[in-house]
C-alpha positions in Angstrom: -17.1 52.6 39.3 -13.6 53.5 40.4 -12.1 52.8 37.0 -8.4 52.4 37.9 -5.9 53.6 35.3 -2.2 53.1 34.7 -0.1 55.6 36.7 -3.0 56.7 38.9 -3.0 57.2 42.6 -5.9 55.8 44.6 -6.9 55.8 48.3 -8.5 52.8 49.9 -9.8 54.7 53.0 -10.9 51.6 54.8 -8.1 49.1 54.2 -9.3 46.2 56.5 -8.1 42.9 55.0 -7.0 44.6 51.8 -9.6 43.3 49.4 -10.3 46.6 47.7 -6.6 47.5 47.5 -5.7 44.2 45.9 -8.5 44.5 43.3 -7.4 48.1 42.4 -3.7 47.0 42.1 -4.7 44.0 39.9 -6.8 46.2 37.7 -4.0 48.7 36.6 -0.4 49.5 37.1 -1.2 52.2 39.6 -0.4 53.1 43.2 -2.7 52.7 46.3 -2.5 54.3 49.7 -4.4 52.3 52.2 -5.7 54.0 55.4 -6.9 52.2 58.5 -7.1 53.4 62.1 -7.0 49.8 63.3 -3.4 49.0 64.1 -4.1 45.2 63.6 -5.2 45.8 60.1 -2.3 48.0 59.3 0.2 45.5 60.6 -1.5 42.5 58.9 -1.3 44.4 55.6 2.5 44.5 55.5 2.7 41.2 53.6 0.3 42.5 50.9 2.3 45.7 50.6 5.5 43.8 50.0 3.8 41.7 47.3 3.2 44.7 45.1 6.7 46.1 45.0 6.1 49.5 46.5 2.8 50.2 44.8 0.9 49.8 48.1 1.6 52.1 51.0 -0.2 51.7 54.3 -1.1 54.5 56.8 -2.3 53.8 60.4 -4.6 56.8 60.5 -8.2 57.8 60.2 -9.4 58.3 56.5 -10.8 61.7 57.5 -7.1 62.9 57.5 -6.2 61.6 54.1 -5.7 65.0 52.5 -3.4 66.1 55.3 -1.4 62.9 55.3 -1.0 62.8 51.5 -0.2 66.5 51.2 2.5 66.1 53.8 4.0 63.4 51.5 3.9 65.8 48.5 0.7 64.4 46.9 -1.8 67.2 46.2 -4.2 65.3 43.8 -5.3 61.8 43.4 -7.4 59.8 40.9 -9.9 57.9 43.1 -11.1 57.1 46.6 -13.0 54.1 47.8 -14.7 53.9 51.3 -16.4 50.8 52.8 -18.0 52.3 55.8 -18.6 50.7 59.3 -17.1 47.8 61.2 -15.1 45.2 59.3 -15.7 41.5 59.3 -12.4 41.0 61.0 -13.4 43.2 63.9 -16.8 41.5 64.2 -15.3 38.0 64.2 -12.7 38.7 66.8 -14.4 38.4 70.2 -11.6 40.3 72.0 -12.5 43.5 70.1 -15.9 43.6 71.7 -18.0 44.5 68.7 -20.2 41.4 68.6 -23.1 40.5 70.9 -22.8 37.0 69.6 -19.3 36.5 70.9 -18.5 37.2 74.5 -15.5 39.5 75.0 -14.4 42.8 76.6 -17.0 45.6 76.0 -14.6 47.7 73.9 -15.7 48.5 70.3 -12.8 50.9 69.6 -11.6 50.7 66.0 -8.4 52.5 66.8 -7.9 51.2 70.4 -7.8 54.7 71.9 -10.3 57.0 73.6 -13.6 56.0 75.0 -14.6 52.4 75.1 -18.1 51.0 75.0 -17.7 50.1 78.7 -16.9 53.7 79.5 -20.1 54.8 77.9 -22.3 52.1 79.3 -21.1 52.5 82.8 -20.7 56.3 83.0 -23.3 57.9 80.7 -26.5 59.2 82.3 -29.8 57.5 81.5 -30.9 60.3 79.2 -27.6 60.4 77.3 -27.6 56.6 76.9 -31.2 56.7 75.5 -30.2 59.4 73.0 -27.1 57.5 71.8 -29.1 54.3 71.3 -32.1 56.0 69.8 -30.2 58.3 67.3 -27.3 56.1 66.3 -28.9 52.7 66.9 -32.4 53.7 65.6 -33.8 51.7 68.6 -37.4 52.7 69.2 -37.3 51.4 72.8 -34.1 53.2 73.7 -35.5 54.6 76.9 -36.4 51.1 78.1 -32.9 49.9 77.1 -31.2 52.8 78.9 -33.2 52.2 82.1 -32.3 48.5 82.1 -28.6 49.3 81.7 -28.6 51.8 84.5 -30.4 49.4 86.8 -28.0 46.6 86.0 -24.8 48.7 86.5 -25.9 49.6 90.0 -25.3 46.0 91.0 -21.9 45.7 89.2 -20.1 47.4 86.3 -21.0 46.0 82.8 -17.7 44.9 81.3 -18.5 42.1 78.9 -20.4 42.0 75.6 -22.2 38.9 76.8 -23.4 40.7 79.9 -24.7 43.7 78.0 -26.4 41.4 75.4 -28.2 39.5 78.2 -29.4 42.7 79.8 -30.8 43.9 76.4 -32.3 40.6 75.6 -34.2 40.6 78.9 -35.3 44.2 78.6 -36.7 43.7 75.1 -38.5 40.5 75.6 -36.0 37.9 74.4 -35.0 36.6 71.0 -37.7 35.9 68.4 -37.6 33.7 65.4 -37.2 35.7 62.1 -36.2 38.9 63.8 -32.9 40.6 64.5 -31.3 40.0 67.9 -32.6 42.4 70.5 -29.1 43.8 71.1 -28.4 44.6 67.4 -29.5 48.2 67.4 -28.1 49.1 70.8 -24.7 47.7 69.9 -24.7 49.6 66.7 -25.6 52.9 68.5 -22.8 52.4 71.0 -20.2 51.5 68.3 -21.1 54.5 66.2 -20.8 56.8 69.2 -17.6 55.3 70.5 -15.8 55.6 67.1 -17.6 58.9 66.0 -18.3 57.0 62.7 -20.8 59.5 61.2 -18.5 62.5 61.8 -15.6 60.5 60.4 -17.6 59.7 57.3 -18.6 63.3 56.7 -15.0 64.5 57.2 -13.7 61.7 54.9 -16.1 62.6 52.1 -15.0 66.2 52.3 -11.3 65.2 52.4 -11.8 63.1 49.3 -13.5 66.1 47.6 -10.5 68.3 48.3 -8.0 65.7 47.0 -9.6 64.4 43.9 -8.4 65.8 40.6 -11.0 66.6 37.8 -12.3 63.3 36.5 -11.3 61.5 39.7 -13.9 59.2 41.3 -15.3 58.8 44.8 -17.0 55.4 45.5 -18.7 54.7 48.8 -20.3 51.5 50.2 -22.5 51.9 53.2 -24.5 49.4 55.3 -27.3 51.2 57.1 -29.6 54.2 56.6 -27.6 56.7 58.7 -24.5 56.2 56.6 -26.3 56.0 53.3 -28.3 59.2 54.0 -25.1 61.1 54.7 -23.5 59.8 51.5 -26.6 60.5 49.4 -27.0 64.1 50.7 -23.3 64.8 50.3 -23.3 63.8 46.7 -26.7 65.5 45.9 -25.6 68.7 47.5 -22.5 68.8 45.2 -24.0 67.3 42.1 -27.5 68.9 41.9 -28.4 72.6 41.9 -30.4 73.7 44.9 -34.2 73.9 44.3 -35.9 77.3 43.7 -37.6 78.8 46.8 -40.5 79.7 44.5 -41.4 79.6 40.8 -41.0 83.4 40.7 -37.5 83.5 42.2 -34.3 82.6 40.2 -33.0 79.1 40.9 -31.0 79.0 44.1 -27.5 78.0 43.1 -28.1 78.8 39.5 -24.7 79.1 37.8 -23.0 77.7 40.9 -20.1 75.4 40.1 -21.0 71.8 41.1 -18.1 69.7 42.4 -19.4 66.2 41.4 -21.3 64.4 38.7 -23.3 61.4 39.8 -22.3 58.2 38.0 -25.8 56.6 38.4 -29.2 57.4 39.6 -29.8 56.2 43.2 -27.8 53.5 45.0 -26.5 50.3 43.5 -27.5 47.2 45.5 -26.2 43.6 45.5 -27.9 41.0 43.5 -29.1 37.6 44.8 -25.9 35.9 43.6 -23.7 38.3 45.5 -25.8 38.0 48.7 -25.6 34.2 48.4 -21.8 34.4 48.2 -21.5 37.0 50.9 -24.6 37.3 53.2 -23.1 40.4 54.9 -23.5 42.3 51.7 -27.3 42.1 51.8 -27.8 45.6 53.3 -25.0 47.3 51.3 -25.6 50.4 49.1 -23.0 51.7 46.7 -22.9 55.4 45.5 -20.3 56.9 43.2 -19.6 60.3 41.6 -16.9 61.9 39.4 -15.1 65.1 40.4 -15.5 68.2 38.3 -13.2 71.2 37.9 -15.1 73.2 40.5 -13.7 74.2 43.9 -14.5 71.9 46.9 -17.5 73.1 48.8 -17.6 73.8 52.6 -18.8 70.9 54.8 -22.1 71.4 56.6 -22.9 68.6 59.0 -26.6 69.5 59.3 -27.1 69.8 55.6 -25.9 66.3 54.9 -27.7 64.7 57.8 -25.0 64.1 60.4 -27.0 63.8 63.7 -25.9 65.0 67.1 -26.8 63.5 70.4 -25.5 66.3 72.5 -23.4 64.1 74.8 -20.2 65.4 76.3 -17.6 62.8 75.5 -15.0 64.3 77.8 -17.2 63.6 80.8 -17.3 59.9 80.0 -13.5 59.4 80.0 -12.1 57.4 82.9 
């Protein structure tokens, strides 16, 4: 979908272990700029950068700032952007990062290592705020029950470990059951998304890519759950499809409006059985892609593309 070409400039907005960057650089004699807010990923990528003789540059920064960073470096247009949204396998697998309920570690979850930690949220947020975070970002139907259990447990002692929180959630939701996801899954997801402002970051990253891409440039996004995919889908549709008419008697809303993207396929591309067999973590992935037109970039509207808000004051939760 990205279609790398010789001499092109591409952004790997979620560098991680460098898999996308490596594939792009192998596909064409082009340049890649890799973004990752995770300092560990940035530092680990230095060997890969050296292997490609200056064609790979790494930036320890959020991908939502890609246009500001590149323009400061004299790059005003690029040929493609790829984003693989959410937590990386490296972050999940490292217990000390605090992302996984399956591996005991500090209750952290910060991708960039700064700002609010999951422990700050769990131990400082009010019961109502916790319930909204877990319900909206974790899509947990029993969020009120979960929030109540957390507040009750922290009255005895602060909750500082992933294992402690997982045990509280497991007890509150009736324990593990064969064939079902772990009881802590959705609550951990909700906390992680809130801590890292992942949905706002996604929206801002999509808009930054739209501003940077030259006509014919491509934006390719892989997401892993419904909240992410809904935002990507609505973003692309709002920029690739005319708005519907308010009635059959009225002119088409947006008629004649310049659309900034053309969809590369109908709907989302999903992994086949062979890919899931090789990589089980790909089973919930959805890929969407579009090609940039000559039109001006459109303003970003959080509500229109489905970015939810929980109405929680993050500043009040800081230690």
